[in-house]
C-alpha positions as CSV (number, residue, x, y, z in Angstrom):
1,M,-18.5,15.3,42.0
2,I,-15.2,17.3,42.2
3,K,-13.9,14.6,44.7
4,F,-14.7,11.6,42.1
5,F,-13.0,13.4,39.6
6,L,-10.1,13.7,41.7
7,I,-10.0,10.0,42.6
8,I,-10.4,9.3,38.9
9,A,-7.6,11.5,38.3
10,I,-5.4,9.7,41.1
11,I,-6.1,6.3,39.6
12,V,-4.8,7.5,36.0
13,L,-1.9,9.0,37.8
14,M,-0.9,5.7,39.6
15,Y,-1.5,3.7,36.5
16,Y,1.1,5.9,34.2
17,I,3.2,5.8,37.2
18,V,3.3,2.3,37.5
19,L,4.2,2.0,33.7
20,A,6.9,4.1,34.0
21,I,8.2,1.9,36.5
22,Y,7.5,-1.0,34.8
23,Y,9.1,-0.4,31.2
24,N,12.5,0.7,33.3
25,S,12.4,-2.2,35.3
26,E,15.3,-5.0,34.4
27,S,12.5,-7.8,34.2
28,F,11.1,-5.5,31.1
29,F,14.5,-5.3,29.8
30,R,15.4,-8.8,29.6
31,I,12.0,-9.6,28.4
32,K,12.9,-6.9,25.4
33,N,16.3,-8.2,24.9
34,S,15.0,-11.7,24.4
35,I,13.0,-11.0,21.4
36,E,15.4,-8.3,20.2
37,E,16.2,-10.4,17.1
38,Y,12.4,-10.9,16.0
39,T,11.7,-7.1,16.8
40,A,14.5,-5.9,14.2
41,N,13.4,-8.6,11.8
42,S,9.6,-6.9,12.2
43,N,10.8,-3.6,11.9
44,E,13.1,-4.8,8.8
45,L,9.9,-6.3,7.0
46,N,7.9,-2.7,7.9
47,Q,10.5,-0.6,6.5
48,H,10.6,-2.7,3.2
49,I,6.6,-2.0,2.9
50,E,6.9,1.5,3.1
51,E,9.7,1.4,0.4
52,L,7.0,-0.9,-2.1
53,K,4.4,1.6,-1.3
54,S,6.6,4.5,-3.6
55,L,5.9,3.1,-6.6
56,E,2.7,4.8,-9.1
57,L,2.4,4.7,-12.5
58,D,3.9,7.3,-14.7
59,I,1.3,10.2,-14.9
60,R,1.6,12.8,-17.1
61,Q,-1.1,15.5,-17.9
62,V,-1.4,17.6,-20.8
63,N,0.0,20.8,-20.0
64,Y,-2.2,23.4,-20.6
65,G,-0.2,26.4,-19.6
66,L,-1.1,29.3,-16.5
67,G,-4.1,31.3,-15.9
68,E,-5.4,33.3,-13.4
69,F,-8.7,33.0,-12.2
70,N,-11.1,36.0,-11.1
71,D,-14.5,36.5,-9.9
72,N,-15.5,40.1,-10.4
73,S,-19.3,38.9,-10.0
74,N,-21.2,41.2,-8.0
75,Y,-23.9,38.4,-7.1
76,N,-23.8,38.0,-3.5
77,F,-23.5,33.9,-3.8
78,K,-21.4,31.9,-1.2
79,R,-20.2,29.7,-3.9
80,T,-19.3,26.9,-1.2
81,E,-18.1,24.1,-3.9
82,R,-14.9,26.6,-4.9
83,D,-13.4,25.8,-1.6
84,N,-13.3,22.3,-2.3
85,E,-11.6,22.6,-5.5
86,R,-8.5,20.6,-5.9
87,N,-5.8,21.5,-8.2
88,N,-3.0,19.0,-8.3
89,K,-1.6,15.6,-10.8
90,Y,-4.5,13.5,-9.7
91,T,-7.1,15.6,-10.7
92,I,-8.6,16.9,-13.7
93,N,-11.4,19.5,-13.8
94,C,-13.8,18.8,-16.2
95,S,-17.4,19.2,-17.6
96,S,-20.2,17.4,-15.6
97,T,-20.2,15.2,-19.0
98,V,-16.9,14.1,-18.9
99,C,-17.5,13.1,-15.1
100,R,-20.3,11.5,-16.3
101,N,-18.8,9.6,-19.0
102,A,-16.0,9.0,-16.5
103,K,-18.2,7.1,-13.8
104,N,-19.5,4.7,-16.9
105,Q,-15.9,4.5,-18.4
106,P,-13.4,4.7,-16.1
107,F,-10.6,3.1,-17.2
108,K,-10.9,4.8,-21.2
109,Y,-11.2,8.5,-19.2
110,L,-8.3,7.6,-17.1
111,C,-6.2,7.2,-19.9
112,K,-7.6,9.5,-22.6
113,Y,-7.3,12.3,-19.7
114,F,-4.3,11.3,-17.7
115,N,-2.1,10.8,-20.8
116,I,-1.7,7.2,-20.3
117,K,-0.6,5.4,-23.1
118,P,-2.4,2.4,-23.6
119,N,1.0,-0.1,-24.6
120,E,3.6,-2.4,-23.4
121,K,5.3,0.1,-21.5
122,T,2.0,0.9,-19.2
123,L,0.9,-2.4,-19.1
124,R,4.8,-3.4,-17.0
125,K,4.2,-0.4,-15.2
126,A,0.4,-1.8,-14.2
127,E,2.0,-5.3,-13.6
128,E,4.6,-4.1,-11.5
129,L,1.9,-1.8,-9.6
130,F,-0.3,-5.0,-8.9
131,N,2.7,-6.9,-7.8
132,I,3.5,-4.5,-5.3
133,F,0.8,-3.6,-4.4
134,S,-0.2,-7.6,-3.7
135,S,2.9,-8.0,-2.0
136,V,2.3,-4.6,0.4
137,E,-1.3,-6.2,1.6
138,E,0.3,-9.8,1.9
139,G,3.3,-7.6,4.1
140,K,0.7,-6.0,6.4
141,E,-1.3,-9.2,7.2
142,L,1.7,-11.0,8.0
143,L,3.7,-8.2,10.5
144,K,0.2,-8.1,12.2
145,A,0.2,-12.0,12.8
146,E,4.3,-12.2,13.4
147,H,3.5,-9.3,16.1
148,E,0.6,-11.3,17.3
149,R,2.8,-14.5,17.4
150,I,5.7,-12.5,19.4
151,I,3.6,-11.1,22.0
152,K,1.7,-14.2,22.7
153,S,5.3,-15.8,23.3
154,I,6.0,-13.4,25.9
155,R,2.3,-13.0,27.7
156,S,3.4,-15.9,30.4
157,S,4.7,-12.4,32.6
158,F,1.3,-11.3,34.1
159,M,2.6,-7.6,33.7
160,I,3.0,-8.5,29.7
161,D,-0.8,-10.1,29.6
162,I,-2.4,-7.3,31.2
163,L,-0.5,-4.5,29.5
164,A,-1.5,-6.4,26.1
165,S,-5.1,-6.2,26.5
166,I,-5.2,-2.6,27.5
167,D,-2.7,-0.5,25.8
168,R,-1.2,-3.0,23.2
169,K,0.0,-0.2,20.9
170,R,2.1,1.4,24.0
171,L,3.3,-2.0,24.7
172,E,4.9,-3.0,20.9
173,K,6.4,0.8,21.1
174,N,8.2,-0.1,24.2
175,L,9.2,-3.6,23.1
176,G,10.9,-1.8,20.4
177,F,8.2,-2.1,17.4
178,D,8.0,0.5,14.9
179,T,4.4,1.2,14.1
180,I,2.4,-0.4,11.3
181,D,0.6,1.9,8.8
182,Y,-2.5,-0.4,7.8
183,S,-4.0,2.3,6.1
184,D,-3.9,2.2,2.1
185,L,-3.1,6.1,2.0
186,Y,-0.3,4.5,-0.8
187,V,-2.9,4.1,-3.8
188,P,-3.1,6.3,-6.1
189,V,-6.6,8.1,-6.7
190,Y,-7.4,9.9,-9.8
191,S,-10.4,12.2,-10.0
192,F,-12.4,13.9,-12.6
193,Q,-14.0,17.1,-10.7
194,Y,-16.9,18.9,-11.9
195,I,-17.8,22.6,-10.5
196,S,-20.1,24.5,-11.7
197,A,-19.8,27.9,-13.1
198,G,-21.9,29.4,-10.4
199,G,-19.7,27.2,-7.8
200,N,-22.8,26.3,-5.8
201,S,-22.3,22.3,-7.1
202,S,-20.4,19.7,-7.7
203,Y,-19.6,16.2,-8.0
204,S,-16.8,13.9,-8.8
205,C,-15.7,10.9,-10.4
206,D,-12.5,8.9,-8.1
207,I,-11.2,6.0,-9.8
208,A,-8.6,4.5,-6.9
209,L,-6.1,2.2,-8.6
210,N,-6.1,-0.5,-5.4
211,K,-5.2,-4.1,-6.1
212,E,-8.7,-5.3,-7.3
213,N,-8.8,-2.1,-10.1
214,L,-5.5,-2.9,-10.9
215,E,-5.9,-6.2,-12.2
216,L,-9.2,-5.2,-13.9
217,F,-6.8,-2.4,-15.6
218,I,-4.4,-4.7,-16.8
219,G,-6.8,-6.8,-18.4
220,Y,-8.3,-3.8,-20.3
221,L,-5.0,-2.5,-21.1
222,S,-4.3,-6.3,-22.9
223,D,-7.1,-6.3,-24.8
224,L,-6.0,-2.7,-26.2
225,I,-2.7,-3.7,-27.1
226,E,-0.6,-6.2,-29.2
227,F,2.2,-8.0,-27.4
228,K,4.8,-6.7,-29.2
229,N,8.1,-8.6,-27.3
230,S,6.5,-11.7,-27.0
231,V,5.0,-14.9,-28.8
232,K,1.0,-14.9,-29.0
233,G,-0.3,-17.2,-26.7
234,Q,3.2,-17.6,-24.2
235,R,2.3,-14.2,-22.4
236,A,0.5,-14.2,-18.9
237,L,-1.0,-11.4,-16.8
238,M,0.3,-10.6,-13.2
239,T,-3.0,-11.4,-11.6
240,A,-3.8,-12.6,-8.2
241,K,-4.4,-16.3,-9.7
242,L,-0.9,-16.0,-11.1
243,R,1.0,-15.0,-8.3
244,E,-0.6,-18.0,-6.4
245,E,0.5,-20.3,-9.3
246,I,4.2,-19.1,-9.0
247,K,4.2,-20.1,-5.6
248,E,2.7,-23.1,-5.7
249,R,4.9,-24.1,-8.3
250,D,7.9,-23.5,-6.5
251,D,6.3,-24.8,-3.6
252,Y,6.2,-21.4,-1.3
253,T,10.1,-21.4,-1.2
254,C,12.4,-18.8,-2.0
255,Q,14.2,-20.0,-5.3
256,K,17.5,-18.3,-3.9
257,C,17.9,-19.0,-0.1
258,G,15.6,-22.1,0.2
259,L,13.9,-20.3,3.2
260,S,10.0,-20.9,2.8
261,I,6.9,-20.8,4.8
262,Y,7.2,-24.0,6.5
263,D,10.7,-22.8,8.2
264,E,8.9,-19.2,8.9
265,K,5.0,-19.5,9.1
266,N,4.8,-15.7,8.5
267,L,7.5,-15.3,6.1
268,L,6.4,-12.9,3.2
269,L,7.0,-14.4,-0.6
270,E,7.0,-12.4,-3.5
271,I,6.7,-12.6,-7.3
272,D,10.1,-11.9,-8.9
273,H,10.8,-11.3,-12.4
274,I,13.7,-12.9,-13.5
275,I,14.6,-10.6,-16.6
276,P,12.9,-7.4,-14.8
277,L,10.3,-5.5,-16.6
278,S,12.3,-2.5,-16.6
279,K,15.0,-4.6,-19.1
280,G,12.7,-5.7,-21.5
281,G,11.5,-9.1,-19.2
282,V,7.8,-9.8,-19.8
283,T,5.0,-11.4,-17.6
284,S,5.3,-15.3,-18.3
285,H,6.0,-18.2,-16.3
286,D,9.4,-19.0,-17.4
287,N,10.4,-15.3,-16.2
288,L,9.0,-15.4,-13.1
289,Q,10.1,-17.3,-9.7
290,T,9.2,-17.2,-5.7
291,L,11.7,-14.8,-3.8
292,C,11.5,-14.1,0.3
293,W,10.8,-10.4,0.6
294,K,14.9,-9.9,1.6
295,C,16.4,-11.7,-1.2
296,N,14.2,-9.8,-3.4
297,R,14.9,-6.3,-1.8
298,K,18.8,-7.5,-2.5
299,K,18.5,-8.4,-5.9
300,G,15.9,-4.8,-7.1
301,T,16.6,-4.6,-10.7
302,K,19.7,-7.2,-11.6
303,I,19.6,-9.9,-13.6
304,L,21.2,-12.9,-11.7
C-alpha cells in the first residue's frame, strides 16, 4: 500500500515538473505571444464586466437609532437562531407577519421597508440596473465563447490540446487570461428576517433583484407612477424585448465605430441612452442606440 501511494506521488510530481518545464519553454511563449492581442482584449472586457457589477439601487433604510440588546434570562436555552441574525443594509429584522406578507407581495414590501420611493428616479435607476445586468450576463457568455475560440485556435499543438482537456484553468492562467467570475454575487438580495423572541426558530423572505426580477420590478413601478418627463404612450420600459428590438433596428452594429457581430462574432453590444437617464433622458426608442462595449465605456454619461 505504501509503495502504491509512493508511485502515485512520484507520478504527480513528474506531472508538475513537466508542466513547469513546458510553461517556461520557448514553444509555449511563442504560442502565448501569438494570441497576446486577443488575451488583452478579453481581459479588458472582463474588467469592464466587473466594473458594471458595482451599480445598485439607492437603498436608504429608516434610521431608528442604536440600541444594545442584553439577554439576561436564566433559562437554559441555546437560542441557536440568534447566531444567524443578520444586520446590514440589505436585511430587515421584522415580525413574522411582515415576513409572510413580504413573501406574498415582495415589491410592495421592498419599497415600504427599504424606503424605495416609487417615482421616476427609482424607475430610471431600476431600468439602468436591468440594462447593466443584462450586459453583464451577455458579456460573461461572450467571454466564455471567446476563450473557447482562442483555445480552439491553438489546440493544434499537442501539449496545448492535452492541457486544455486536463487542466483548462491553469492553461488559461499561464496564457495570460484573467479569471472570469461566473457567479451572481453582484446581484443584490434584500431580506426580511424573523427570529422568535426565544431565538429558537426563524424564517426569512429573500428578494433577489436579478435580471428577471428587475424586469418585473420595472413593470410594478410603472403601474404606480405617472411618467412626468414624457408624453403618455411615447415612453417604453427597459425590457429584454426592447433591448433586442434596438439591436435588431441598428442591425447589431455599433452606431459610433461601425463594428458589428458580423465583424466580430463574440462582440458585446450594449444599449445606450443617448441622453443619459442621470441627465433627464428617458427609455424611448428615439433615445436608445446600440454601442459596442468599448464605445459605450468611453461615452459614459456624456451626451454625444
